[in-house]
N, CA, C, O and the ligand as a Tripos MOL2 file, in Angstrom:
@<TRIPOS>MOLECULE
protein
  265   263    67     0     0
PROTEIN
NO_CHARGES

@<TRIPOS>ATOM
      1 N          -3.2460   18.6350  -35.6940 N.3       1 MET1
      2 CA         -3.0530   17.7450  -34.4090 C.3       1 MET1
      3 C          -1.3440   17.6870  -34.3250 C.2       1 MET1
      4 O          -0.5560   17.7400  -35.2700 O.2       1 MET1
      5 N          -1.0580   17.5640  -32.9240 N.am      2 ALA2
      6 CA          0.3580   17.3860  -32.6530 C.3       2 ALA2
      7 C           0.9510   15.9840  -33.0210 C.2       2 ALA2
      8 O           0.4070   14.9740  -32.5750 O.2       2 ALA2
      9 N           1.8230   15.9170  -33.6560 N.am      3 ASN3
     10 CA          2.2750   14.5850  -34.2270 C.3       3 ASN3
     11 C           3.8320   14.6650  -33.9900 C.2       3 ASN3
     12 O           4.4510   15.7200  -34.1300 O.2       3 ASN3
     13 N           4.4410   13.4330  -33.6100 N.am      4 PRO4
     14 CA          5.8140   13.2280  -33.5790 C.3       4 PRO4
     15 C           6.5190   13.3390  -34.8320 C.2       4 PRO4
     16 O           6.1480   12.6710  -35.7970 O.2       4 PRO4
     17 N           7.6170   14.2130  -34.9110 N.am      5 LYS5
     18 CA          8.1480   14.3950  -36.2040 C.3       5 LYS5
     19 C           9.0650   13.1490  -36.6400 C.2       5 LYS5
     20 O           9.0740   12.5890  -37.7360 O.2       5 LYS5
     21 N           9.7360   12.8980  -35.6500 N.am      6 ARG6
     22 CA         10.5760   11.5820  -35.9320 C.3       6 ARG6
     23 C          10.2690   10.5030  -35.1320 C.2       6 ARG6
     24 O           9.9470   10.6390  -33.9510 O.2       6 ARG6
     25 N          10.3530    9.3700  -35.7310 N.am      7 ARG7
     26 CA         10.1270    7.9100  -35.0180 C.3       7 ARG7
     27 C          11.2720    7.7290  -33.9200 C.2       7 ARG7
     28 O          12.4520    7.9300  -34.2110 O.2       7 ARG7
     29 N          10.9160    7.3890  -32.8050 N.am      8 HIS8
     30 CA         12.0550    7.1760  -31.8140 C.3       8 HIS8
     31 C          12.5010    5.6790  -32.2190 C.2       8 HIS8
     32 O          11.8140    4.7840  -32.7110 O.2       8 HIS8
     33 N          13.9320    5.6880  -31.8410 N.am      9 SER9
     34 CA         14.7420    4.4500  -32.0810 C.3       9 SER9
     35 C          14.1480    3.3660  -31.2870 C.2       9 SER9
     36 O          13.3790    3.6200  -30.3600 O.2       9 SER9
     37 N          14.4970    2.0800  -31.6350 N.am     10 LYS10
     38 CA         14.1070    0.9820  -30.5720 C.3      10 LYS10
     39 C          14.8880    1.0530  -29.4830 C.2      10 LYS10
     40 O          14.4380    0.5310  -28.4630 O.2      10 LYS10
     41 N          15.9800    1.5820  -29.4330 N.am     11 SER11
     42 CA         16.5800    1.6380  -27.9780 C.3      11 SER11
     43 C          16.0020    2.6980  -27.2250 C.2      11 SER11
     44 O          15.8680    2.5810  -26.0070 O.2      11 SER11
     45 N          15.6440    3.7280  -27.8380 N.am     12 ARG12
     46 CA         14.9220    4.7940  -27.0280 C.3      12 ARG12
     47 C          13.6740    4.2370  -26.4730 C.2      12 ARG12
     48 O          13.3870    4.4550  -25.2960 O.2      12 ARG12
     49 N          13.0260    3.6360  -27.1260 N.am     13 ARG13
     50 CA         11.4890    2.9950  -26.9380 C.3      13 ARG13
     51 C          11.9370    1.9900  -25.6950 C.2      13 ARG13
     52 O          11.3560    1.9730  -24.6110 O.2      13 ARG13
     53 N          12.8790    1.2960  -25.9830 N.am     14 ASP14
     54 CA         13.1740    0.0220  -24.8280 C.3      14 ASP14
     55 C          13.6100    0.8140  -23.5380 C.2      14 ASP14
     56 O          13.1300    0.4800  -22.4550 O.2      14 ASP14
     57 N          14.5040    1.8500  -23.6240 N.am     15 LYS15
     58 CA         14.9240    2.2930  -22.4650 C.3      15 LYS15
     59 C          13.7620    2.9380  -21.6950 C.2      15 LYS15
     60 O          13.8260    2.9530  -20.4650 O.2      15 LYS15
     61 N          12.7390    3.4540  -22.3050 N.am     16 ARG16
     62 CA         11.4750    3.9970  -21.7380 C.3      16 ARG16
     63 C          10.8710    2.9790  -20.9050 C.2      16 ARG16
     64 O          10.6130    3.0540  -19.7030 O.2      16 ARG16
     65 N          10.6700    1.9580  -21.7560 N.am     17 ARG17
     66 CA          9.9830    0.7430  -21.1020 C.3      17 ARG17
     67 C          10.6630    0.0190  -20.1470 C.2      17 ARG17
     68 O          10.1080   -0.7890  -19.4020 O.2      17 ARG17
     69 N          12.0480    0.3180  -20.1340 N.am     18 ALA18
     70 CA         12.6790   -0.4900  -18.8340 C.3      18 ALA18
     71 C          12.8250    0.1600  -17.5640 C.2      18 ALA18
     72 O          13.5370   -0.2170  -16.6340 O.2      18 ALA18
     73 N          11.9740    1.3250  -17.6150 N.am     19 ASN19
     74 CA         12.3080    2.2380  -16.4600 C.3      19 ASN19
     75 C          11.3230    1.7520  -15.5010 C.2      19 ASN19
     76 O          11.5440    2.1440  -14.3560 O.2      19 ASN19
     77 N          10.3170    1.0220  -15.6420 N.am     20 TRP20
     78 CA          9.3630    0.8110  -14.5450 C.3      20 TRP20
     79 C           9.9060   -0.4080  -13.9240 C.2      20 TRP20
     80 O          10.6670   -1.1470  -14.5480 O.2      20 TRP20
     81 N           9.5090   -0.6590  -12.6170 N.am     21 LYS21
     82 CA          9.8920   -1.7970  -12.0790 C.3      21 LYS21
     83 C           9.0190   -1.9480  -10.8370 C.2      21 LYS21
     84 O           8.4440   -0.9330  -10.4440 O.2      21 LYS21
     85 N           8.8450   -3.1120  -10.1600 N.am     22 LEU22
     86 CA          8.0030   -3.5460   -9.0630 C.3      22 LEU22
     87 C           8.4130   -2.8090   -7.7360 C.2      22 LEU22
     88 O           9.6120   -2.8720   -7.4640 O.2      22 LEU22
     89 N           7.6190   -2.1360   -6.8910 N.am     23 ASP23
     90 CA          8.0800   -1.5220   -5.8440 C.3      23 ASP23
     91 C           7.5760   -2.3070   -4.6580 C.2      23 ASP23
     92 O           6.4430   -2.7800   -4.7590 O.2      23 ASP23
     93 N           8.1710   -2.4870   -3.6860 N.am     24 ALA24
     94 CA          7.7440   -2.9470   -2.2950 C.3      24 ALA24
     95 C           6.6250   -2.1360   -1.9170 C.2      24 ALA24
     96 O           6.5330   -0.9420   -2.2030 O.2      24 ALA24
     97 N           5.7710   -2.7950   -1.2710 N.am     25 PRO25
     98 CA          4.4640   -2.0240   -0.7670 C.3      25 PRO25
     99 C           5.0000   -1.2680    0.2830 C.2      25 PRO25
    100 O           5.9270   -1.6870    0.9770 O.2      25 PRO25
    101 N           4.3690    0.0280    0.4640 N.am     26 GLY26
    102 CA          4.8380    0.8050    1.7410 C.3      26 GLY26
    103 C           4.3710    0.1910    3.1360 C.2      26 GLY26
    104 O           3.3370   -0.4700    3.2240 O.2      26 GLY26
    105 N           5.1240    0.4290    4.1150 N.am     27 LEU27
    106 CA          4.7940   -0.1110    5.3470 C.3      27 LEU27
    107 C           4.7920    1.0400    6.3560 C.2      27 LEU27
    108 O           5.5510    1.9990    6.2130 O.2      27 LEU27
    109 N           3.9150    0.9360    7.3990 N.am     28 SER28
    110 CA          3.7720    1.8400    8.3470 C.3      28 SER28
    111 C           3.5010    0.9490    9.7460 C.2      28 SER28
    112 O           2.9770   -0.1630    9.6780 O.2      28 SER28
    113 N           3.8760    1.5030   10.9160 N.am     29 ILE29
    114 CA          3.6490    0.7900   12.0010 C.3      29 ILE29
    115 C           2.4240    0.9290   12.6960 C.2      29 ILE29
    116 O           2.1220    2.0660   13.0590 O.2      29 ILE29
    117 N           1.6110   -0.0760   12.9670 N.am     30 CYS30
    118 CA          0.2510    0.0660   13.8230 C.3      30 CYS30
    119 C           0.6530    0.5630   15.2300 C.2      30 CYS30
    120 O           1.5210    0.0530   15.9380 O.2      30 CYS30
    121 N          -0.2670    1.8550   15.5850 N.am     31 PRO31
    122 CA          0.1800    2.4460   16.8250 C.3      31 PRO31
    123 C          -0.2500    1.5060   17.9680 C.2      31 PRO31
    124 O           0.2800    1.5430   19.0790 O.2      31 PRO31
    125 N          -1.2510    0.6570   17.6260 N.am     32 GLN32
    126 CA         -1.8580   -0.1790   18.7860 C.3      32 GLN32
    127 C          -1.0210   -1.3080   19.1310 C.2      32 GLN32
    128 O          -0.6540   -1.4710   20.2950 O.2      32 GLN32
    129 N          -0.6810   -2.1290   18.1640 N.am     33 CYS33
    130 CA          0.2610   -3.2250   18.4050 C.3      33 CYS33
    131 C           1.6830   -3.2120   18.0030 C.2      33 CYS33
    132 O           2.4690   -4.1360   18.2080 O.2      33 CYS33
    133 N           1.9580   -2.0830   17.4080 N.am     34 LYS34
    134 CA          3.4060   -1.9670   16.8360 C.3      34 LYS34
    135 C           3.7420   -2.8970   15.6700 C.2      34 LYS34
    136 O           4.9080   -3.0140   15.2920 O.2      34 LYS34
    137 N           2.7990   -3.5180   15.1330 N.am     35 GLU35
    138 CA          3.0210   -4.2770   13.9200 C.3      35 GLU35
    139 C           3.0980   -3.6820   12.6240 C.2      35 GLU35
    140 O           2.2930   -2.7760   12.4080 O.2      35 GLU35
    141 N           3.9200   -4.0070   11.6850 N.am     36 PRO36
    142 CA          3.8750   -3.4040   10.4580 C.3      36 PRO36
    143 C           2.5920   -3.3850    9.7020 C.2      36 PRO36
    144 O           2.0280   -4.4780    9.6440 O.2      36 PRO36
    145 N           2.0520   -2.4620    9.1560 N.am     37 LYS37
    146 CA          0.7480   -2.8190    8.3470 C.3      37 LYS37
    147 C           0.8590   -1.7520    7.2260 C.2      37 LYS37
    148 O           1.6550   -0.8130    7.2690 O.2      37 LYS37
    149 N          -0.0460   -1.9960    6.1830 N.am     38 LEU38
    150 CA         -0.3940   -1.0780    5.1180 C.3      38 LEU38
    151 C          -0.9290    0.3110    5.4850 C.2      38 LEU38
    152 O          -1.9280    0.4740    6.1860 O.2      38 LEU38
    153 N          -0.1920    1.3020    4.9600 N.am     39 PRO39
    154 CA         -0.8620    2.5790    5.4860 C.3      39 PRO39
    155 C          -2.1530    2.9310    4.9260 C.2      39 PRO39
    156 O          -2.4510    2.6010    3.7780 O.2      39 PRO39
    157 N          -3.0500    3.6850    5.7970 N.am     40 HIS40
    158 CA         -4.5010    3.8600    5.2740 C.3      40 HIS40
    159 C          -5.3050    2.7530    5.2700 C.2      40 HIS40
    160 O          -6.3660    2.7260    4.6460 O.2      40 HIS40
    161 N          -4.7810    1.6100    6.0760 N.am     41 ARG41
    162 CA         -5.5880    0.4370    6.1590 C.3      41 ARG41
    163 C          -5.7220   -0.1660    7.6220 C.2      41 ARG41
    164 O          -4.8870   -0.1460    8.5260 O.2      41 ARG41
    165 N          -6.9520   -0.6860    7.6080 N.am     42 VAL42
    166 CA         -6.9960   -1.1450    8.9750 C.3      42 VAL42
    167 C          -5.9210   -2.3230    9.4150 C.2      42 VAL42
    168 O          -5.6200   -3.2150    8.6210 O.2      42 VAL42
    169 N          -5.4330   -2.2580   10.5910 N.am     43 CYS43
    170 CA         -4.2090   -3.2930   10.9930 C.3      43 CYS43
    171 C          -4.9940   -4.5690   11.0740 C.2      43 CYS43
    172 O          -6.0670   -4.7390   11.6540 O.2      43 CYS43
    173 N          -4.2540   -5.4690   10.3710 N.am     44 LEU44
    174 CA         -4.7470   -6.8010   10.1820 C.3      44 LEU44
    175 C          -4.5030   -7.6480   11.4640 C.2      44 LEU44
    176 O          -5.2550   -8.5890   11.7200 O.2      44 LEU44
    177 N          -3.4150   -7.3100   12.3050 N.am     45 LYS45
    178 CA         -3.1170   -7.8130   13.4730 C.3      45 LYS45
    179 C          -4.3100   -7.6540   14.6190 C.2      45 LYS45
    180 O          -4.9260   -8.5910   15.1260 O.2      45 LYS45
    181 N          -4.4740   -6.3310   14.8860 N.am     46 CYS46
    182 CA         -5.4020   -5.9500   15.9550 C.3      46 CYS46
    183 C          -6.8200   -5.4710   15.6310 C.2      46 CYS46
    184 O          -7.7190   -5.2830   16.4510 O.2      46 CYS46
    185 N          -6.8780   -5.2980   14.2560 N.am     47 GLY47
    186 CA         -8.1770   -4.5520   13.8190 C.3      47 GLY47
    187 C          -8.3820   -3.2990   14.0730 C.2      47 GLY47
    188 O          -9.5430   -2.8970   13.9970 O.2      47 GLY47
    189 N          -7.4260   -2.4640   14.3990 N.am     48 TYR48
    190 CA         -7.6170   -1.0150   14.8830 C.3      48 TYR48
    191 C          -7.3240   -0.1220   13.6360 C.2      48 TYR48
    192 O          -6.4500   -0.3640   12.8030 O.2      48 TYR48
    193 N          -8.0620    0.7990   13.6240 N.am     49 TYR49
    194 CA         -7.8270    2.0080   12.8010 C.3      49 TYR49
    195 C          -8.2820    3.3170   13.4110 C.2      49 TYR49
    196 O          -9.4360    3.4280   13.8240 O.2      49 TYR49
    197 N          -7.4400    4.2770   13.4770 N.am     50 ASN50
    198 CA         -7.8940    5.3660   13.9160 C.3      50 ASN50
    199 C          -8.1070    5.4800   15.3490 C.2      50 ASN50
    200 O          -8.8390    6.3290   15.8580 O.2      50 ASN50
    201 N          -7.3930    4.5280   16.0370 N.am     51 GLY51
    202 CA         -7.6870    4.3920   17.5760 C.3      51 GLY51
    203 C          -8.8600    3.5980   18.0250 C.2      51 GLY51
    204 O          -9.1400    3.3880   19.2050 O.2      51 GLY51
    205 N          -9.6080    3.1210   16.8610 N.am     52 LYS52
    206 CA        -10.8860    2.2770   17.1210 C.3      52 LYS52
    207 C         -10.6910    0.9340   16.5530 C.2      52 LYS52
    208 O          -9.9840    0.6970   15.5740 O.2      52 LYS52
    209 N         -11.4110    0.0060   17.2790 N.am     53 GLN53
    210 CA        -11.5390   -1.1600   16.7160 C.3      53 GLN53
    211 C         -12.4280   -1.3220   15.4970 C.2      53 GLN53
    212 O         -13.6190   -1.0180   15.5550 O.2      53 GLN53
    213 N         -11.9060   -1.7660   14.4680 N.am     54 ILE54
    214 CA        -12.9440   -1.7900   13.2260 C.3      54 ILE54
    215 C         -13.5630   -3.1090   12.9320 C.2      54 ILE54
    216 O         -14.7550   -3.3120   12.7040 O.2      54 ILE54
    217 N         -12.5300   -4.0430   12.9700 N.am     55 ILE55
    218 CA        -12.7700   -5.5680   12.6010 C.3      55 ILE55
    219 C         -12.4740   -6.3440   13.9280 C.2      55 ILE55
    220 O         -11.8030   -5.9420   14.8780 O.2      55 ILE55
    221 N         -13.1370   -7.5790   13.7840 N.am     56 LYS56
    222 CA        -12.8170   -8.3790   14.9820 C.3      56 LYS56
    223 C         -11.5820   -9.1860   14.5410 C.2      56 LYS56
    224 O         -11.3770   -9.5200   13.3740 O.2      56 LYS56
    225 N         -10.7600   -9.4730   15.6090 N.am     57 THR57
    226 CA         -9.6490  -10.3820   15.2290 C.3      57 THR57
    227 C          -9.6860  -11.4870   16.3720 C.2      57 THR57
    228 O         -10.3200  -11.3950   17.4230 O.2      57 THR57
    229 N          -8.8970  -12.5330   15.9730 N.am     58 LYS58
    230 CA         -8.9740  -13.6810   16.6920 C.3      58 LYS58
    231 C          -8.2710  -13.5070   18.0650 C.2      58 LYS58
    232 O          -8.6160  -14.0660   19.1060 O.2      58 LYS58
    233 N          -7.2430  -12.6560   17.9120 N.am     59 GLU59
    234 CA         -6.2520  -12.5340   19.0580 C.3      59 GLU59
    235 C          -7.0850  -12.0520   20.3680 C.2      59 GLU59
    236 O          -7.1050  -12.5610   21.4890 O.2      59 GLU59
    237 N          -7.6880  -11.0420   19.9290 N.am     60 LYS60
    238 CA         -8.3400   -9.9560   21.2660 C.3      60 LYS60
    239 C          -9.8320  -10.3270   21.1820 C.2      60 LYS60
    240 O         -10.5810  -10.1160   20.2290 O.2      60 LYS60
    241 N         -10.1160  -10.9000   22.3170 N.am     61 LYS61
    242 CA        -11.8100  -11.3850   22.3360 C.3      61 LYS61
    243 C         -12.2580  -10.5100   23.6460 C.2      61 LYS61
    244 O         -12.8110  -11.0790   24.5880 O.2      61 LYS61
    245 N         -12.0220   -9.2390   23.6670 N.am     62 GLU62
    246 CA        -12.6320   -8.4660   24.6390 C.3      62 GLU62
    247 C         -14.0380   -7.9280   24.1780 C.2      62 GLU62
    248 O         -14.2940   -7.6590   23.0040 O.2      62 GLU62
    249 N         -14.9100   -7.8010   25.2120 N.am     63 LYS63
    250 CA        -16.1010   -7.2830   25.0140 C.3      63 LYS63
    251 C         -16.1660   -5.7640   25.0450 C.2      63 LYS63
    252 O         -15.8210   -5.1100   26.0280 O.2      63 LYS63
    253 N         -16.6140   -5.2540   23.9500 N.am     64 LYS64
    254 CA        -16.6190   -3.6480   23.9110 C.3      64 LYS64
    255 C         -18.0640   -3.2520   23.6510 C.2      64 LYS64
    256 O         -18.8480   -3.7170   22.8230 O.2      64 LYS64
    257 N         -18.2730   -2.0870   24.7370 N.am     65 ALA65
    258 CA        -19.6560   -1.5890   24.7170 C.3      65 ALA65
    259 C         -19.8950   -0.7070   23.6370 C.2      65 ALA65
    260 O         -19.1520    0.2670   23.5170 O.2      65 ALA65
    261 N         -20.9570   -0.9220   22.7090 N.am     66 LYS66
    262 CA        -21.1580   -0.0540   21.4960 C.3      66 LYS66
    263 C         -21.5170    1.3620   21.7440 C.2      66 LYS66
    264 O         -21.6960    2.1290   20.7980 O.2      66 LYS66
    265 ZN         -2.3820   -3.4950   15.1940 Zn       67 ZN67
@<TRIPOS>BOND
     1     1     2 1
     2     2     3 1
     3     3     4 2
     4     3     5 am
     5     5     6 1
     6     6     7 1
     7     7     8 2
     8     7     9 am
     9     9    10 1
    10    10    11 1
    11    11    12 2
    12    11    13 am
    13    13    14 1
    14    14    15 1
    15    15    16 2
    16    15    17 am
    17    17    18 1
    18    18    19 1
    19    19    20 2
    20    19    21 am
    21    21    22 1
    22    22    23 1
    23    23    24 2
    24    23    25 am
    25    25    26 1
    26    26    27 1
    27    27    28 2
    28    27    29 am
    29    29    30 1
    30    30    31 1
    31    31    32 2
    32    31    33 am
    33    33    34 1
    34    34    35 1
    35    35    36 2
    36    35    37 am
    37    37    38 1
    38    38    39 1
    39    39    40 2
    40    39    41 am
    41    41    42 1
    42    42    43 1
    43    43    44 2
    44    43    45 am
    45    45    46 1
    46    46    47 1
    47    47    48 2
    48    47    49 am
    49    49    50 1
    50    50    51 1
    51    51    52 2
    52    51    53 am
    53    53    54 1
    54    54    55 1
    55    55    56 2
    56    55    57 am
    57    57    58 1
    58    58    59 1
    59    59    60 2
    60    59    61 am
    61    61    62 1
    62    62    63 1
    63    63    64 2
    64    63    65 am
    65    65    66 1
    66    66    67 1
    67    67    68 2
    68    67    69 am
    69    69    70 1
    70    70    71 1
    71    71    72 2
    72    71    73 am
    73    73    74 1
    74    74    75 1
    75    75    76 2
    76    75    77 am
    77    77    78 1
    78    78    79 1
    79    79    80 2
    80    79    81 am
    81    81    82 1
    82    82    83 1
    83    83    84 2
    84    83    85 am
    85    85    86 1
    86    86    87 1
    87    87    88 2
    88    87    89 am
    89    89    90 1
    90    90    91 1
    91    91    92 2
    92    91    93 am
    93    93    94 1
    94    94    95 1
    95    95    96 2
    96    95    97 am
    97    97    98 1
    98    98    99 1
    99    99   100 2
   100    99   101 am
   101   101   102 1
   102   102   103 1
   103   103   104 2
   104   103   105 am
   105   105   106 1
   106   106   107 1
   107   107   108 2
   108   107   109 am
   109   109   110 1
   110   110   111 1
   111   111   112 2
   112   111   113 am
   113   113   114 1
   114   114   115 1
   115   115   116 2
   116   115   117 am
   117   117   118 1
   118   118   119 1
   119   119   120 2
   120   119   121 am
   121   121   122 1
   122   122   123 1
   123   123   124 2
   124   123   125 am
   125   125   126 1
   126   126   127 1
   127   127   128 2
   128   127   129 am
   129   129   130 1
   130   130   131 1
   131   131   132 2
   132   131   133 am
   133   133   134 1
   134   134   135 1
   135   135   136 2
   136   135   137 am
   137   137   138 1
   138   138   139 1
   139   139   140 2
   140   139   141 am
   141   141   142 1
   142   142   143 1
   143   143   144 2
   144   143   145 am
   145   145   146 1
   146   146   147 1
   147   147   148 2
   148   147   149 am
   149   149   150 1
   150   150   151 1
   151   151   152 2
   152   151   153 am
   153   153   154 1
   154   154   155 1
   155   155   156 2
   156   155   157 am
   157   157   158 1
   158   158   159 1
   159   159   160 2
   160   159   161 am
   161   161   162 1
   162   162   163 1
   163   163   164 2
   164   163   165 am
   165   165   166 1
   166   166   167 1
   167   167   168 2
   168   167   169 am
   169   169   170 1
   170   170   171 1
   171   171   172 2
   172   171   173 am
   173   173   174 1
   174   174   175 1
   175   175   176 2
   176   175   177 am
   177   177   178 1
   178   178   179 1
   179   179   180 2
   180   179   181 am
   181   181   182 1
   182   182   183 1
   183   183   184 2
   184   183   185 am
   185   185   186 1
   186   186   187 1
   187   187   188 2
   188   187   189 am
   189   189   190 1
   190   190   191 1
   191   191   192 2
   192   191   193 am
   193   193   194 1
   194   194   195 1
   195   195   196 2
   196   195   197 am
   197   197   198 1
   198   198   199 1
   199   199   200 2
   200   199   201 am
   201   201   202 1
   202   202   203 1
   203   203   204 2
   204   203   205 am
   205   205   206 1
   206   206   207 1
   207   207   208 2
   208   207   209 am
   209   209   210 1
   210   210   211 1
   211   211   212 2
   212   211   213 am
   213   213   214 1
   214   214   215 1
   215   215   216 2
   216   215   217 am
   217   217   218 1
   218   218   219 1
   219   219   220 2
   220   219   221 am
   221   221   222 1
   222   222   223 1
   223   223   224 2
   224   223   225 am
   225   225   226 1
   226   226   227 1
   227   227   228 2
   228   227   229 am
   229   229   230 1
   230   230   231 1
   231   231   232 2
   232   231   233 am
   233   233   234 1
   234   234   235 1
   235   235   236 2
   236   235   237 am
   237   237   238 1
   238   238   239 1
   239   239   240 2
   240   239   241 am
   241   241   242 1
   242   242   243 1
   243   243   244 2
   244   243   245 am
   245   245   246 1
   246   246   247 1
   247   247   248 2
   248   247   249 am
   249   249   250 1
   250   250   251 1
   251   251   252 2
   252   251   253 am
   253   253   254 1
   254   254   255 1
   255   255   256 2
   256   255   257 am
   257   257   258 1
   258   258   259 1
   259   259   260 2
   260   259   261 am
   261   261   262 1
   262   262   263 1
   263   263   264 2
@<TRIPOS>SUBSTRUCTURE
     1 MET1         2 RESIDUE 1 A MET
     2 ALA2         6 RESIDUE 1 A ALA
     3 ASN3        10 RESIDUE 1 A ASN
     4 PRO4        14 RESIDUE 1 A PRO
     5 LYS5        18 RESIDUE 1 A LYS
     6 ARG6        22 RESIDUE 1 A ARG
     7 ARG7        26 RESIDUE 1 A ARG
     8 HIS8        30 RESIDUE 1 A HIS
     9 SER9        34 RESIDUE 1 A SER
    10 LYS10       38 RESIDUE 1 A LYS
    11 SER11       42 RESIDUE 1 A SER
    12 ARG12       46 RESIDUE 1 A ARG
    13 ARG13       50 RESIDUE 1 A ARG
    14 ASP14       54 RESIDUE 1 A ASP
    15 LYS15       58 RESIDUE 1 A LYS
    16 ARG16       62 RESIDUE 1 A ARG
    17 ARG17       66 RESIDUE 1 A ARG
    18 ALA18       70 RESIDUE 1 A ALA
    19 ASN19       74 RESIDUE 1 A ASN
    20 TRP20       78 RESIDUE 1 A TRP
    21 LYS21       82 RESIDUE 1 A LYS
    22 LEU22       86 RESIDUE 1 A LEU
    23 ASP23       90 RESIDUE 1 A ASP
    24 ALA24       94 RESIDUE 1 A ALA
    25 PRO25       98 RESIDUE 1 A PRO
    26 GLY26      102 RESIDUE 1 A GLY
    27 LEU27      106 RESIDUE 1 A LEU
    28 SER28      110 RESIDUE 1 A SER
    29 ILE29      114 RESIDUE 1 A ILE
    30 CYS30      118 RESIDUE 1 A CYS
    31 PRO31      122 RESIDUE 1 A PRO
    32 GLN32      126 RESIDUE 1 A GLN
    33 CYS33      130 RESIDUE 1 A CYS
    34 LYS34      134 RESIDUE 1 A LYS
    35 GLU35      138 RESIDUE 1 A GLU
    36 PRO36      142 RESIDUE 1 A PRO
    37 LYS37      146 RESIDUE 1 A LYS
    38 LEU38      150 RESIDUE 1 A LEU
    39 PRO39      154 RESIDUE 1 A PRO
    40 HIS40      158 RESIDUE 1 A HIS
    41 ARG41      162 RESIDUE 1 A ARG
    42 VAL42      166 RESIDUE 1 A VAL
    43 CYS43      170 RESIDUE 1 A CYS
    44 LEU44      174 RESIDUE 1 A LEU
    45 LYS45      178 RESIDUE 1 A LYS
    46 CYS46      182 RESIDUE 1 A CYS
    47 GLY47      186 RESIDUE 1 A GLY
    48 TYR48      190 RESIDUE 1 A TYR
    49 TYR49      194 RESIDUE 1 A TYR
    50 ASN50      198 RESIDUE 1 A ASN
    51 GLY51      202 RESIDUE 1 A GLY
    52 LYS52      206 RESIDUE 1 A LYS
    53 GLN53      210 RESIDUE 1 A GLN
    54 ILE54      214 RESIDUE 1 A ILE
    55 ILE55      218 RESIDUE 1 A ILE
    56 LYS56      222 RESIDUE 1 A LYS
    57 THR57      226 RESIDUE 1 A THR
    58 LYS58      230 RESIDUE 1 A LYS
    59 GLU59      234 RESIDUE 1 A GLU
    60 LYS60      238 RESIDUE 1 A LYS
    61 LYS61      242 RESIDUE 1 A LYS
    62 GLU62      246 RESIDUE 1 A GLU
    63 LYS63      250 RESIDUE 1 A LYS
    64 LYS64      254 RESIDUE 1 A LYS
    65 ALA65      258 RESIDUE 1 A ALA
    66 LYS66      262 RESIDUE 1 A LYS
    67 ZN67       265 GROUP 0 **** ****
């Protein structure tokens, strides 16, 4: 089995662990209402995804034929 030959120093270990940080979530623009939204998610503002209304929202109360 492969084994590390030498133990890494504390500083080397800590440098590795210091390398991750929080990232801001990605943002994309909804083509329907131009609001920022999460990519690959239904827009929370207008409820549209892929050009169709998926979820009902309070803002728009239009009757859509199914
Ligand atoms: Zn939208």
